[in-house]
N, C-alpha and C positions, 0 to 999 in steps of 0.2 A: 245553498247555491247548487244548482244542478251542474253536472259535468258530463262531457261526452268524450268518447275515445274514437280517434280516427286511425284506422289501420291502413297504411299505404303499402302493404306487402301481402303476399298470398300464402307463403309457406309458414305454417303455424309453428314449425319446429325451429325456426331461426329466431335467435334472441337478438333484439335490437334495442338501442337506447330509447328511452321514453323522454320526450321533451314536453314539459307542462307550461301552458300559457293561460293568461286571463285577458279577455277582451275589455278594453277600456271604454268601449261604447255600450255594449249590452251587459257587461259584467259577468258573462258566462266563462267558466273554466273549461279547458279542453286539453287533451293529450295527443301528441303526435308520436308515432313510432317511426323513426327514420334511421337509416344507416348514417354513420359519421360523414361519409362522402355526400349523401343526399342533404344532410343538415348544412354542410359547408357550402354547397353549390346552389341551394334553394334561394331564389332572389328575395321572397318575402312570404310571410305567413298570414293567412286570412282566417278569420273566425268562421267556423262552420255554421254558426247560428245566423249571423247577420252579414257575413262576407266582408266585414271591415278589416283593414290591415292595421288598425290601431290596437295592436296587441302587445303585451309585455310578457317576457319569459319569467316564470316563477322560479324562485330559488327552492330547490328540492333536494332531498337526500338521495343517495344511490346505494345500490346493493351490488357488490362484486362477487360473482360466483366463480370459484376456481375448482379445478379437478382435484380429487383426492388421490394422493400418491400412496401406493401400497408398499 
């Protein structure tokens, strides 16, 4: 299954949460990088392949990066 990544920000140095979805219509997987505020206020997610809003959020693992204390 092919996947695509959608980047909704321009600063490459900013680390943002990745939200993974699968479209129930075309079966394509895709990832959105959104701030927590953007994720909470976004009305709906559309598939970038077929534009359907019939998408499901995938359960994924996460990685927490913390600063190293000297």
